[in-house]
N, C-alpha and C positions, 0 to 999 in steps of 0.2 A: 391602592398601592400598598397600603399597610397590610391588608390581608395577604397579598401575594409574598411580601416579605416574611410574615410569620410562617406560611406554609413551607417555603424554601427552607427556612431555618430548622423546622421541625424534620424535614426530610434529611437534612445534613446531620442533625443531632442523633436521631434515633434510627437512621437507615431503614425507612419503611420499605419493604420489598416492593418492587414495581413489577408488573406483569411483562413489561418490555425489557426488563433488566438484563435478559440474556442477550439482547441485541447489542451490537458494538456502537450504537447510537449513544448509549448512556453509560459512561465510565463509572465504575464503582469506586467509592472512597477507599475501599479495602479490596484491591485487585486479587484475583485467584492466582495461585501458584501451585507448583508441585516439585518434589525433589525425589529421586530415586537412587538406589544403589544396589549393586548385586553382591552378594556375599556367597562365594563359591558359586552355586547355581541358583541361589535363593534371591528373589527381588524383595526389596523393602521399598515402599513408595508412600509418601505423605502428600495429601491434597489438603490445601488450606486456603484461607483468604488473609491478606497481609495489612493489618491496620497500622497507621503511622502514629507516632508520639504526638506530633504537632504541639509540643509545648505543654502537654497535660502531664499530670501525676497519673501514672498507670497503676502500679501495683499499690494498694491501699486506697486508691482513688477511683479511677475509671473501672478498674478490676478490683472489687472489694476483697479484702482478706477473708477468709473463712467461708467463702461461697463458691458453688460449682461454677466453673468458667468453661466456655466452649473451646478454650485454648487456641483461639483464633478469632475471626470474625464471620458474619453471615452464617451460613449453615455450619454444623459441626465439622471441625477438622477430622480427617480419617487417616488411618495408617493400614496399609495393606502388607501381609506376609504371603509370599506364594507357597511357602512350605512351613511346617512346624518350627518354631524358634524358641529360645529362651530370652526373656526381658528381665534384666537384673536378676538372672537366676531362675525366673518363674516360667513354667512351660505355657506356651501359647499355641493353639492349633492354628493351621493355616486359615487366612480369612481376612476380611476387612473389618475394622473396628473404629468406632467413634473415639475420639480422644477428648477426655475432659480432665480438668484438674481443679484443686482447691489450694490457691496460693495462700501462703503465710510468710511473715517476715524471716522465719528461721527454718521453715520447712514446707515442702508442697506435698500434697497428695496427688499423684498421677493416676488416672483412671482409663482403662480401656474397656468399652462397653460394646456389647455384640450388636447393637442396633446402629448400623452404620450411618444410615440416612435420617438425619435429624435436623431440625431448624433451631439452631442456637442450643441453649440449654433448657429451653422451655419444656421440652418433650423428655427431658433426662429421667430415666428410672433407675435407680440404684440396684433394682432386682435384676437388671440386664448386665450388670458389670461382671466381666470375667477376670479382671485384674485391679488391684489397688496397690500402689507403691508409694512408700514415703521416701522423698529425696530432698537433699539440701541444696538450695539455690546457691549460686556463686555470684559475687560482684564481678562485673566486666565493664569495659568501656561502653559508651552509649551506642545503641543500636537504634535508628530511628524507625525503621520497618520491622515489623515482626518477622523473624527468619527461622526456618528450620534447616538444619544441616545434617547430612548423614555422611560420615566419612569412616573408611575402614581403620580399624585398629590392628587387625591381623587378617589372615586369609580366612578366618572363620568368624570374625567379630566386627562390629561396627558401632560407633556411638551415634545416637540420635540426639541432637541438641536443639534446644529452643533458646532463641536470643530475642530479648526485647527490652526496651528502656536501658536499664544497667544491670539485668538480671540474665543468667544462663542456667538452664536446668538440663541435665543429661540423663540418658538412659543407655545401658549397654545391650545391644542385641547380639545373641550367640546362635550359631547354626552348627549342627552336626553334619558338616559337609560330607564326610566319609559315608555316614549312614545313609544319607539322601542319594549320594552318587551310587553307592552299592545297591540300593533298592532299585534304582532305575536301570543299572546295567543288568541286574538279574531278570527284570521284567522284560527288557529288550531282548535279551538273550533267549528267553522263553518264546518270544514272538518271532525271533529270527535265528533259530539254532544253527543255521548254515552259513551265517554271515561271518566269514573269516576275518574281515577287518574289525568288526564289533568285538569279536572275541579277543583279538589281538590288542586292541585299544583298552578293553577291560583289564586284561592281564598287566598292560603297561601302567595303567593308573594304579593298580595294586602295587606294582614294583615301585613306582615313584613314592607311594605313601607307606609302603612296607606294611601292608595290611592283606590278610586273607591269602598269604602267599602260597599255601597248599593248593587252594582252590584255583587261584590264578595260574599256577603252572599247568593244571589241568585244561584251563581255557587256552593257554598258549599252544599246547600240544594238539588240542582239537583244531586250532586255527592253522597250524602247520599241515595237518592231514588234509584239510580242505584245500589249502592254496599255500604251498611253501614260498615265503617271501624273506628277504633279508631282515624286514622289520619284525616279523613274528619270531624268527629265529634269535634275533637279538634280544626280545623280550624273554624268550625262554633261557637264554644264557644269563641274563641279569637275574632272573629269579633263581636259578641253580646257584649262582654265586652268593646270593643272599641266604641261600640255605647251607652255604659253607663249602661247596665243592668248586673251588676256584679252577682246578685243572680241567674238569669237564666244562665249565663255563667258558674258558678260554678256546677249547676246541669248537664249541658251537658258535662262538662269536667269530672265529676265524672262518667258519664255514659260511656264516652270514656275510662276512666281508667279501669273501671270494665270489659269493653268488652275486653281490652288488656290483662287483667289478666286472664280472662276466656280462652282466646286462648294461654295462656302461652308465650306471647311475652316478649322478653327480655328487659333489661334495656334501650336499645337504644330507644324504643318506649315508655315504662312506665316512665322512668326518666324525660323527659320533661314535660309530662303530670303532674306528681307529683309536679313539680318546679312551674308550673302556678298555681296549686290549693294552694300550700303554699303561694304564693304571694297574691293571690286574698283574701285568708281567714284571712290575717293579719290585 
């Protein structure tokens, strides 16, 4: 009986990997988790395992200061970016990276390593690092289970936060949403040059963001030639108004509204057109 006790104690203490660990028969002390967030059209996703404090001293104890840590449990934590991003102002290509860190009492070094699939930090090779950042940890109320959170700071940014014990570490992820969307629009239009709705939607995006407006006006006009609709007429009117010709914009928007009413389209179509006309005629 003593041998059996010692064996299970070792398993619980050092988490020896078991061949059957992927089976739901055997629960893990540090269960797997993932969190994701869309920034614009870009997905940021973190996959990790969540150890608990369980009354232990974590930083400076279980996780020694000054040593590389897998920033989670079991295999290395990973972060995935579906598009190029900036992390704390540093450019990172799209892809999946292992997340390591070197905790210290007054500063952490956060590391992104291009070798995503690693067991803990035993296989860590600093020559594979793509990013190292020095960040300051913040004192926060107790968090029992290691937790990653991603929450939007704006339409183009989000914070990635790690919470554990009484520490929080934050990174800021930034996405050039307009650049990514514009590249995708142009690619789609090369592939589908006669898609009137795609041309109209691309022109509308530019009108909403007030970017590439000369090019967008050309897209709206191509869309109208392919298939005249209240929506693409309205987009053309908005772009012309943004160019400063309000009188012509009003004429085109009135044409769009008359066409929508003639086709007996509902308030979802006619309402926004009426609102633009009211604003422009004031």
